[in-house]
C-alpha positions as CSV (number, residue, x, y, z in Angstrom):
1,M,0.1,0.0,0.0
2,N,1.1,3.3,-0.7
3,A,-0.8,5.1,2.2
4,T,0.6,3.7,5.4
5,R,-1.1,5.7,8.4
6,V,-4.0,4.5,10.3
7,L,-6.2,6.4,12.6
8,V,-7.4,4.3,15.5
9,L,-10.6,5.6,17.3
10,N,-11.8,4.2,20.7
11,S,-15.3,5.9,21.2
12,G,-16.9,5.8,24.6
13,S,-20.6,6.9,25.9
14,S,-18.7,10.7,26.4
15,S,-15.3,10.1,25.2
16,L,-13.3,9.6,22.1
17,K,-9.5,8.5,22.2
18,Y,-7.5,8.6,19.3
19,Q,-4.2,7.9,17.8
20,L,-2.7,8.3,14.4
21,L,-0.1,5.7,13.7
22,D,2.4,5.3,10.8
23,M,2.5,1.4,10.3
24,R,6.0,1.6,8.1
25,D,7.9,2.2,11.4
26,A,4.9,1.8,14.1
27,S,5.6,5.4,15.0
28,R,3.0,7.6,16.7
29,L,2.1,10.9,14.8
30,A,-0.7,11.9,16.9
31,T,-2.5,11.1,20.1
32,G,-5.4,12.6,22.1
33,L,-8.5,12.4,24.1
34,V,-11.8,14.2,24.2
35,E,-13.8,13.9,27.2
36,R,-16.9,14.9,28.7
37,I,-18.4,15.1,25.2
38,G,-22.0,16.7,25.3
39,E,-21.3,18.8,28.5
40,Q,-20.2,22.3,29.0
41,T,-16.8,21.5,30.2
42,S,-15.8,19.3,27.4
43,R,-12.1,19.0,26.8
44,L,-9.7,18.0,23.8
45,K,-6.1,17.3,24.6
46,H,-4.1,16.6,21.5
47,T,-0.4,15.7,21.5
48,C,2.1,15.5,18.4
49,P,4.8,13.3,19.5
50,A,7.3,14.3,16.8
51,T,7.2,17.9,18.3
52,G,6.4,17.1,21.8
53,E,3.6,19.7,21.6
54,T,0.7,19.5,23.5
55,R,-2.6,21.5,22.9
56,E,-5.8,21.7,24.6
57,Q,-9.4,22.8,23.8
58,N,-11.9,23.6,26.5
59,G,-15.3,24.2,26.2
60,P,-18.8,22.4,25.0
61,I,-18.4,19.8,22.4
62,A,-21.9,18.8,21.7
63,D,-21.5,15.3,20.1
64,H,-19.4,12.8,18.8
65,D,-19.9,14.3,15.3
66,A,-18.5,17.7,16.8
67,A,-15.6,15.9,18.8
68,L,-14.2,14.0,15.5
69,K,-14.5,17.3,13.8
70,A,-12.4,19.0,16.3
71,V,-9.9,16.1,16.4
72,A,-9.6,16.3,12.5
73,G,-8.8,20.1,12.8
74,E,-6.0,19.2,15.3
75,L,-4.7,16.7,12.9
76,A,-4.9,19.2,10.1
77,H,-2.9,21.7,12.1
78,D,-0.3,19.3,12.4
79,G,-0.3,18.6,8.5
80,L,-2.0,15.4,9.1
81,G,-5.6,15.9,8.4
82,L,-7.9,13.4,7.5
83,D,-8.1,14.4,3.9
84,S,-4.3,13.0,3.2
85,P,-3.5,10.7,0.7
86,E,-1.3,9.0,3.4
87,L,-4.3,7.7,5.4
88,A,-5.0,4.2,4.6
89,A,-7.7,3.2,7.0
90,I,-9.8,4.4,10.3
91,G,-9.7,1.3,12.9
92,H,-12.4,1.1,15.4
93,R,-12.3,-0.4,18.8
94,V,-15.8,-2.4,18.8
95,V,-16.3,-4.0,22.5
96,H,-18.8,-6.8,21.7
97,G,-18.7,-8.7,18.4
98,G,-20.5,-11.9,19.9
99,M,-19.8,-15.0,18.0
100,F,-20.4,-13.8,14.6
101,F,-17.1,-11.5,14.3
102,T,-14.0,-13.6,14.9
103,E,-11.5,-11.4,13.3
104,P,-11.0,-7.6,12.4
105,T,-13.7,-6.8,9.7
106,V,-14.2,-4.2,7.1
107,I,-17.2,-2.1,8.2
108,D,-20.4,-2.0,5.8
109,D,-23.9,-1.3,6.4
110,A,-24.5,-5.2,7.3
111,V,-21.6,-5.1,9.9
112,L,-23.3,-2.1,11.5
113,T,-26.6,-3.8,11.5
114,E,-25.0,-6.9,13.5
115,I,-22.9,-4.7,15.8
116,E,-26.3,-3.0,16.7
117,R,-28.0,-6.3,17.2
118,L,-25.5,-7.0,19.8
119,I,-26.4,-4.1,22.0
120,P,-28.4,-5.9,24.3
121,V,-25.2,-8.0,25.7
122,A,-23.3,-4.7,25.7
123,P,-25.7,-1.7,26.3
124,L,-22.8,0.7,27.8
125,H,-20.2,0.1,25.0
126,N,-21.6,-0.9,21.4
127,P,-23.8,2.1,21.4
128,A,-21.0,4.6,21.5
129,N,-18.8,2.5,19.2
130,L,-21.3,2.5,16.5
131,T,-21.7,6.4,17.0
132,G,-17.9,6.6,16.5
133,I,-18.0,4.7,13.2
134,R,-21.0,6.4,11.8
135,T,-19.2,10.0,12.2
136,A,-16.0,8.6,11.0
137,R,-17.9,7.2,7.9
138,A,-19.7,10.3,7.0
139,L,-16.5,12.4,7.3
140,R,-14.8,9.8,5.2
141,P,-17.1,7.7,3.3
142,D,-14.4,6.9,0.7
143,L,-12.0,5.4,3.1
144,P,-11.7,1.9,4.5
145,Q,-13.2,1.5,8.0
146,V,-12.2,-1.4,10.1
147,A,-13.9,-2.8,13.4
148,V,-11.6,-4.7,15.6
149,F,-13.4,-6.3,18.5
150,D,-12.6,-6.9,22.1
151,T,-14.2,-10.4,21.8
152,A,-12.6,-11.8,18.8
153,F,-9.8,-13.1,20.2
154,H,-11.4,-15.2,22.8
155,T,-13.6,-16.8,20.1
156,T,-11.0,-19.7,20.0
157,M,-12.2,-20.9,23.5
158,P,-13.6,-24.4,23.2
159,E,-17.3,-25.1,23.9
160,S,-16.2,-26.4,27.3
161,A,-14.8,-23.0,28.3
162,A,-17.2,-20.9,26.7
163,R,-20.6,-22.5,27.6
164,Y,-22.5,-21.7,31.0
165,A,-24.1,-24.8,32.4
166,I,-27.8,-23.6,31.9
167,E,-30.5,-24.9,29.4
168,T,-28.5,-25.0,25.9
169,K,-31.8,-24.0,24.1
170,L,-32.4,-20.6,26.1
171,A,-28.9,-20.1,25.9
172,D,-28.8,-20.1,22.4
173,R,-31.8,-18.0,22.0
174,Y,-30.6,-15.2,24.3
175,R,-26.7,-15.8,23.2
176,V,-25.7,-16.3,26.8
177,R,-22.1,-17.8,26.9
178,R,-18.7,-16.6,27.7
179,Y,-17.3,-13.8,25.4
180,G,-14.4,-12.5,27.3
181,F,-13.1,-8.8,26.6
182,H,-9.9,-6.8,26.5
183,G,-9.1,-9.3,23.7
184,T,-6.9,-6.8,21.8
185,S,-4.9,-6.5,24.9
186,H,-4.6,-10.5,25.5
187,A,-3.5,-10.9,21.8
188,Y,-1.0,-8.2,21.9
189,V,0.7,-8.9,25.3
190,S,0.7,-12.8,24.7
191,R,2.6,-12.2,21.5
192,R,4.8,-9.8,22.8
193,T,5.6,-12.0,25.9
194,A,6.7,-14.9,23.3
195,E,9.0,-12.3,21.7
196,L,10.6,-11.4,25.0
197,L,11.3,-15.4,25.5
198,G,12.8,-15.4,22.1
199,R,10.1,-18.0,20.8
200,S,7.3,-18.2,18.5
201,P,3.7,-17.5,19.8
202,E,2.8,-21.1,18.6
203,D,5.2,-22.6,20.9
204,V,4.4,-20.6,24.0
205,N,1.6,-21.0,26.8
206,V,1.0,-17.8,28.6
207,I,-1.3,-16.6,31.6
208,V,-2.0,-13.0,30.7
209,L,-3.2,-10.7,33.5
210,H,-4.6,-7.6,32.4
211,L,-5.1,-5.7,35.6
212,G,-6.5,-1.9,35.6
213,N,-9.5,-0.5,36.8
214,G,-11.4,-3.2,34.8
215,A,-9.4,-6.6,35.1
216,S,-9.4,-9.9,33.3
217,A,-7.3,-12.9,33.0
218,S,-6.6,-15.4,30.2
219,A,-5.1,-18.7,29.3
220,V,-3.4,-18.6,25.9
221,R,-2.2,-21.9,24.5
222,G,0.1,-21.7,21.4
223,G,-1.3,-18.0,20.8
224,R,-4.9,-18.9,21.0
225,C,-7.0,-18.1,23.9
226,V,-8.8,-21.3,25.5
227,D,-10.1,-19.6,28.6
228,T,-10.6,-16.1,30.0
229,S,-12.3,-14.7,33.0
230,M,-14.8,-12.2,32.0
231,G,-18.2,-13.7,30.6
232,L,-21.3,-12.5,29.1
233,T,-20.5,-9.4,30.1
234,P,-17.3,-7.5,31.4
235,L,-18.5,-8.2,35.2
236,E,-17.4,-11.9,35.7
237,G,-14.1,-12.8,36.9
238,L,-11.5,-10.9,38.9
239,V,-12.1,-8.4,41.6
240,M,-11.8,-4.9,39.8
241,G,-11.9,-1.2,40.6
242,T,-15.9,-1.0,41.1
243,R,-16.9,-4.3,39.6
244,S,-17.5,-7.5,41.8
245,G,-16.2,-10.2,39.8
246,D,-17.3,-13.6,40.4
247,L,-20.5,-13.9,42.4
248,D,-22.8,-16.5,43.6
249,P,-25.8,-15.6,41.0
250,A,-28.2,-16.2,44.4
251,V,-26.9,-13.1,45.8
252,I,-29.1,-11.1,43.0
253,F,-32.0,-13.1,44.2
254,H,-31.2,-12.4,47.7
255,L,-30.9,-8.8,47.2
256,Q,-34.0,-8.6,45.3
257,R,-36.4,-10.5,47.5
258,V,-34.9,-9.6,51.0
259,G,-33.4,-6.4,50.5
260,G,-36.2,-5.0,48.0
261,M,-33.6,-3.8,45.4
262,S,-34.6,-3.5,41.9
263,M,-32.9,-5.1,39.0
264,D,-31.3,-1.6,38.1
265,E,-30.1,-0.9,41.7
266,I,-28.4,-4.4,41.7
267,D,-27.1,-3.7,38.2
268,T,-25.5,-0.5,39.4
269,L,-24.2,-2.0,42.8
270,L,-22.3,-4.7,41.1
271,N,-20.7,-2.8,38.3
272,K,-20.1,0.8,39.9
273,R,-20.3,0.1,43.8
274,S,-18.5,-3.1,44.2
275,G,-14.9,-4.3,43.7
276,L,-12.2,-2.6,45.7
277,F,-14.3,0.6,45.8
278,G,-17.3,-1.5,47.4
279,L,-14.7,-3.0,50.0
280,C,-12.7,0.0,51.2
281,G,-14.1,3.1,49.4
282,D,-11.1,3.3,47.1
283,N,-10.5,1.8,43.6
284,D,-6.9,3.5,43.3
285,M,-4.4,0.9,43.9
286,R,-2.0,3.6,44.8
287,E,-4.3,5.2,47.5
288,I,-5.0,1.4,48.8
289,R,-1.2,0.9,49.4
290,R,-0.9,4.2,51.2
291,R,-3.7,3.4,53.4
292,M,-2.2,-0.1,53.8
293,D,0.9,1.5,55.1
294,E,-0.7,3.6,57.5
295,G,-2.3,0.4,59.2
296,D,-5.8,0.6,57.6
297,E,-7.1,-2.7,58.1
298,Q,-10.3,-2.2,55.6
299,A,-8.0,-1.4,52.9
300,R,-5.7,-4.3,53.7
301,L,-8.6,-6.5,53.7
302,A,-9.7,-5.5,50.1
303,F,-6.2,-6.0,49.1
304,E,-6.0,-9.4,50.5
305,I,-9.5,-10.3,48.7
306,Y,-8.0,-8.9,45.2
307,I,-5.1,-11.1,45.6
308,H,-6.8,-14.2,46.7
309,R,-9.2,-13.9,43.6
310,L,-6.2,-13.4,41.3
311,K,-4.3,-16.2,42.8
312,K,-7.4,-18.5,42.2
313,Y,-7.2,-17.5,38.5
314,I,-3.8,-18.2,38.3
315,G,-3.9,-21.5,39.4
316,A,-7.0,-22.6,37.5
317,Y,-5.2,-21.3,34.0
318,Y,-2.3,-23.1,35.1
319,A,-4.5,-26.3,35.2
320,V,-6.2,-25.5,32.3
321,L,-3.0,-25.1,30.2
322,G,-1.1,-28.0,31.9
323,T,2.2,-26.4,31.4
324,V,3.0,-22.6,31.6
325,D,6.0,-21.0,30.0
326,A,5.0,-17.3,31.3
327,V,2.6,-15.3,33.3
328,A,2.4,-11.7,32.0
329,F,1.3,-8.6,34.0
330,T,-0.2,-5.8,31.8
331,A,-2.4,-2.7,32.2
332,G,-2.1,0.3,34.8
333,V,-1.9,-2.0,37.9
334,G,-0.1,-5.0,36.2
335,E,2.5,-2.5,34.7
336,N,3.1,-0.2,37.7
337,A,2.2,-1.8,41.1
338,G,5.3,-4.4,41.9
339,F,3.7,-4.9,45.4
340,V,0.6,-6.4,43.5
341,R,3.0,-8.6,41.3
342,A,5.0,-9.8,44.3
343,A,1.6,-10.7,46.3
344,A,-0.1,-12.4,43.3
345,V,2.9,-15.1,43.1
346,A,4.0,-15.2,46.8
347,G,3.7,-18.8,47.8
348,L,3.8,-20.4,44.2
349,A,7.1,-21.1,44.0
350,G,6.2,-25.0,43.9
351,L,4.6,-24.0,40.5
352,G,7.8,-22.3,39.4
353,L,6.5,-18.7,39.9
354,E,8.8,-16.3,41.8
355,V,9.9,-12.7,41.2
356,D,13.4,-11.1,41.8
357,D,12.8,-8.4,44.0
358,A,15.2,-5.8,42.7
359,R,13.8,-6.7,39.1
360,N,10.3,-6.3,40.1
361,A,11.2,-2.8,41.8
362,V,12.3,-1.3,38.5
363,R,9.8,0.8,36.6
364,G,10.0,1.2,33.0
365,G,8.0,1.5,29.9
366,E,9.9,-1.7,28.3
367,A,8.4,-5.1,28.3
368,R,10.9,-7.2,30.8
369,L,11.4,-10.2,32.8
370,I,11.1,-10.2,36.6
371,S,11.7,-13.6,37.4
372,P,15.0,-14.8,38.5
373,D,17.6,-16.2,36.2
374,G,16.7,-19.9,35.6
375,A,13.1,-19.7,36.8
376,R,10.9,-22.6,35.7
377,V,8.3,-20.3,34.7
378,A,9.0,-16.6,33.3
379,V,7.0,-13.6,35.1
380,A,7.1,-10.6,32.9
381,V,5.9,-7.0,32.8
382,V,4.5,-6.3,29.3
383,P,3.0,-2.8,28.5
384,T,-0.2,-3.4,26.6
385,D,-0.7,-1.3,23.4
386,E,-4.1,-1.8,22.4
387,E,-4.0,1.0,19.8
388,M,-1.0,-0.4,18.1
389,E,-2.8,-3.8,17.7
390,I,-6.0,-2.3,16.4
391,A,-3.8,-0.4,14.0
392,A,-1.9,-3.5,13.0
393,Q,-5.1,-5.6,12.5
394,T,-6.9,-2.8,10.4
395,Y,-3.6,-2.4,8.3
396,A,-3.2,-6.2,7.5
397,L,-6.8,-6.6,6.5
398,V,-6.8,-3.2,4.3
399,G,-3.6,-4.5,2.6
400,K,-5.4,-8.2,1.9
401,H,-8.3,-6.3,0.5
402,E,-6.1,-4.1,-1.9
């Protein structure tokens, strides 16, 4: 392809993240964020890495259409406008692709219809993703636009991992199964971990721990996901910033029948008022660490519950994989909180999992091993790069179509 640039868009309900990348050398030409879309206090923060210049716009941005037009203006200011012949495609993050989308897909009207049909299983995410796609298509109808799905990497799970033990016909009718999320991160990190070990992804088994405010684990055998912690929605699995993770389903019935709570109230409780926040009133791991250092027992208990769940998943995925070559920590907490990494593998030396204290204490943006020399299982810190993964998948797909 003559055009080598890819614009990556990640549209949230009131935000728009973007990066412009040149795939010749995987360099970032521009990055930015529009937040509080639809409010009087909207803000656009735009950075041009080549010059180091950062600019901000503050003031009302009415909708995603206005947000993307403002982004286009900032890009044009740097000579990187959407009308550039160097722009090969726009890649869109789409959270839920169900079982229909198992790989990146060039967007047409039929694809939009199917993404819309999936709104009931992703009511917070897919509508925002659709808005960003429609806005971008209206601005550049001639340009290939590609949907990269959070769920796609997990569609390789066997039915034994993806099925819930409920009536099959009912589950099929309402699309109830394990889909998993953070797929672009798990794909990137598992592949990058294999590179760190000097091996092919097809020859490596990795447990990936994506630990941020949202958190998920995956078991990756030979480059293919065979199990993951999030399920029908991103609520299942690990203890997260504000989400409960795994829960006895009867808790919901109990809260409705005994507590008199409505379904909407329970939904809000489990998604926004649970997890670390529900346990101790903070969902920032740095603040929890500070409180623990000051002797706060509530913060310590929240941390211990978080680590207990994390260890359970490491052990479970060790069993699923049979042999493990590496455990990789990624995302905000996984990349930056050495005390979380140390606690997660403490006591697991029998499984070959240990961290070297000096290596674990080092902070940096590079992928690195933090296990001792000669460790049976490598423990790695691998900064995730979902935008690069989306750009790479978009660029590869557009090249195939050409």
